[in-house]
C-alpha positions as CSV (number, residue, x, y, z in Angstrom):
1,M,28.4,38.3,-7.6
2,T,26.0,40.1,-5.5
3,A,23.8,38.9,-2.3
4,D,20.5,38.2,-4.9
5,S,22.8,36.9,-8.0
6,P,22.8,33.3,-8.6
7,E,26.1,31.4,-8.2
8,P,28.6,30.8,-11.1
9,P,27.9,28.1,-13.5
10,G,29.0,24.5,-12.2
11,P,29.5,21.1,-12.5
12,A,26.7,19.1,-14.1
13,A,23.4,18.5,-11.3
14,A,21.6,15.8,-10.8
15,L,18.0,16.1,-8.5
16,I,18.0,13.2,-6.1
17,V,14.6,12.8,-4.4
18,I,15.2,10.9,-1.1
19,D,12.6,8.2,0.3
20,M,9.7,10.1,-0.9
21,I,7.8,6.6,-2.7
22,N,7.0,5.7,1.2
23,T,4.4,3.5,2.6
24,Y,4.4,5.4,5.8
25,D,3.7,2.5,8.0
26,H,6.7,2.6,9.9
27,D,8.1,4.2,13.4
28,D,7.4,7.7,13.5
29,A,5.3,7.7,10.4
30,D,2.2,9.8,12.3
31,L,5.2,12.5,12.9
32,L,6.4,12.7,9.6
33,L,3.2,12.7,7.4
34,P,2.3,16.6,8.2
35,A,5.7,17.3,7.0
36,S,5.4,15.2,4.1
37,R,2.3,16.7,2.7
38,A,4.0,19.9,3.0
39,V,6.6,19.1,1.0
40,V,5.2,17.2,-1.8
41,P,3.8,20.2,-3.8
42,V,7.6,21.7,-3.7
43,V,9.1,18.6,-4.5
44,V,6.8,17.9,-7.4
45,D,8.0,21.6,-8.8
46,L,11.3,20.7,-8.3
47,I,10.9,17.4,-10.3
48,D,9.3,19.2,-13.2
49,R,11.7,21.9,-13.7
50,A,14.5,19.6,-13.5
51,R,12.8,17.5,-16.2
52,A,12.1,20.6,-18.1
53,A,16.0,21.1,-18.1
54,D,16.9,17.5,-18.5
55,V,18.6,17.6,-15.4
56,P,18.6,14.1,-14.3
57,V,16.2,13.3,-11.4
58,I,17.6,10.0,-9.3
59,Y,15.2,8.4,-6.8
60,V,16.9,6.7,-3.9
61,N,14.7,5.0,-1.7
62,D,14.7,2.4,1.2
63,N,13.7,-0.9,0.4
64,F,11.4,-1.1,2.7
65,G,13.3,-4.4,4.0
66,Q,12.1,-6.4,0.8
67,W,15.3,-7.6,-0.5
68,R,13.7,-9.4,-3.2
69,S,11.6,-6.4,-4.8
70,H,12.7,-3.8,-7.4
71,H,11.8,-0.5,-7.6
72,G,8.7,-1.0,-9.6
73,E,7.5,-3.0,-6.8
74,L,8.5,-0.7,-4.2
75,L,6.4,1.9,-6.2
76,D,3.2,-0.6,-6.6
77,T,3.7,-0.9,-3.2
78,A,3.4,2.6,-2.1
79,L,0.8,3.1,-4.5
80,S,-1.4,0.3,-2.9
81,G,-1.2,2.0,0.4
82,P,-3.4,4.6,2.4
83,H,-1.3,7.6,1.5
84,A,-0.8,7.2,-2.0
85,D,-1.7,10.6,-2.7
86,L,1.7,11.6,-1.5
87,V,3.3,9.2,-4.2
88,E,1.3,9.4,-7.0
89,P,2.2,13.4,-7.3
90,I,5.9,12.5,-7.5
91,R,6.2,9.2,-8.8
92,P,9.2,8.4,-11.4
93,D,8.8,8.7,-15.2
94,D,10.2,6.7,-17.7
95,R,13.8,9.1,-17.9
96,S,14.2,8.7,-14.1
97,L,16.8,6.7,-12.6
98,F,16.5,4.6,-9.5
99,V,18.5,3.6,-6.5
100,V,17.6,1.2,-3.8
101,K,19.1,1.6,-0.3
102,A,19.3,-0.1,2.9
103,R,20.3,2.4,5.3
104,H,20.0,6.3,5.5
105,S,22.7,7.7,3.5
106,I,22.2,7.8,-0.5
107,F,25.5,6.4,-0.8
108,Y,26.2,3.8,1.9
109,E,26.5,0.6,-0.2
110,T,24.7,1.5,-3.0
111,P,25.9,2.3,-6.6
112,L,25.0,6.2,-6.5
113,S,28.7,7.1,-6.6
114,Y,29.6,5.3,-9.8
115,L,26.3,6.3,-11.3
116,L,26.8,9.9,-10.7
117,T,30.6,9.5,-12.0
118,Q,29.4,7.7,-15.3
119,L,26.9,10.9,-16.0
120,G,29.4,13.4,-15.0
121,I,27.5,15.1,-11.8
122,G,29.4,17.0,-10.0
123,H,26.6,18.6,-7.8
124,V,23.7,17.1,-6.1
125,V,20.0,18.8,-5.1
126,L,18.7,17.3,-2.4
127,C,15.1,16.7,-1.6
128,G,12.9,14.6,0.2
129,Q,13.0,12.8,3.7
130,V,14.1,13.0,6.5
131,T,15.6,16.2,7.0
132,E,17.6,15.2,10.0
133,Q,18.2,11.9,9.2
134,C,18.3,10.3,5.6
135,V,18.9,13.8,4.3
136,L,21.5,14.9,6.6
137,Y,23.8,12.0,6.5
138,S,23.5,12.0,2.5
139,A,24.7,15.7,2.4
140,L,28.0,14.5,4.5
141,D,28.5,11.9,2.1
142,A,28.3,13.6,-0.8
143,H,30.4,16.4,1.0
144,I,32.8,13.9,1.4
145,R,32.7,13.0,-2.2
146,H,33.8,16.6,-3.0
147,L,29.9,16.9,-4.8
148,R,28.5,20.3,-4.6
149,V,25.6,20.3,-2.6
150,T,22.4,22.2,-2.6
151,V,19.4,21.5,-0.4
152,P,16.3,23.5,-0.7
153,H,14.8,23.4,2.8
154,D,11.6,23.5,2.0
155,A,11.8,20.1,-0.1
156,T,12.5,18.1,3.2
157,A,10.3,17.0,5.3
158,A,11.3,16.4,8.9
159,I,10.2,13.7,12.0
160,H,11.3,16.1,14.7
161,P,10.6,20.0,13.4
162,E,13.2,21.2,16.1
163,L,15.8,19.1,14.6
164,A,15.6,20.2,11.1
165,G,16.9,23.8,11.6
166,P,19.9,22.6,13.0
167,A,20.3,19.9,10.7
168,L,20.1,22.1,7.9
169,E,22.6,24.6,10.1
170,M,25.1,21.6,10.2
171,M,24.7,21.0,6.2
172,R,25.5,24.8,5.4
173,R,28.1,25.2,7.9
174,N,30.2,21.8,7.9
175,M,29.3,20.5,4.8
176,G,29.1,24.1,2.7
177,A,25.7,23.1,1.2
178,R,23.9,26.0,-0.5
179,V,20.4,25.9,1.9
180,V,18.1,28.0,0.0
181,E,14.4,27.9,-0.6
182,A,13.3,25.7,-3.5
183,A,12.0,28.7,-5.6
184,R,15.5,29.8,-5.9
185,V,17.0,26.6,-7.5
186,T,17.2,26.9,-10.8
187,F,18.1,24.3,-13.2
188,E,19.9,25.4,-16.3
189,G,22.2,23.7,-19.0
190,G,22.2,20.6,-17.2
191,D,23.6,22.8,-14.0
192,A,21.6,23.9,-10.7
193,A,22.0,27.0,-9.6
194,A,20.7,28.5,-6.3
195,Q,20.1,32.5,-5.6
196,A,21.4,33.5,-2.2
């Protein structure tokens, strides 16, 4: 395998979209919004390519503290807010899966591990927000579950840009994640490959 060749085929993949269904009315939202605006088109492209390849797209999202809400209500709340333009392009379709979380990691107290096992998924492609928080902790939790991890760095939004680089480097070095440009992620035959 040369430096520019794709990685060899591996286990079935899923694209995980983290916390992109968002009202942006939380602390630090003003810092996050510029980064979110930059990554939405990249995330849209990843979602479109995953869907075209029949790779599962799983949204894992905070519940905004609304414990009685289901994913449709969370989506409606975000779409009725002042930043609906960031949510509309990436809204789930009828084939998308949705997991509600309460804290930073996509795995913490959620059924995601079970869902991935049921789907035969061994490789997760993580995109969304926040690079130095939810994406970082989710990458760690995926790693300790022996999942392959790919993180398209230009498809993650950071609150503190100066922390994004070190967070991505921790994912690469400590968690064995492939950290690449989103354009280098290819979805083929249910797997995701990333050119170096």
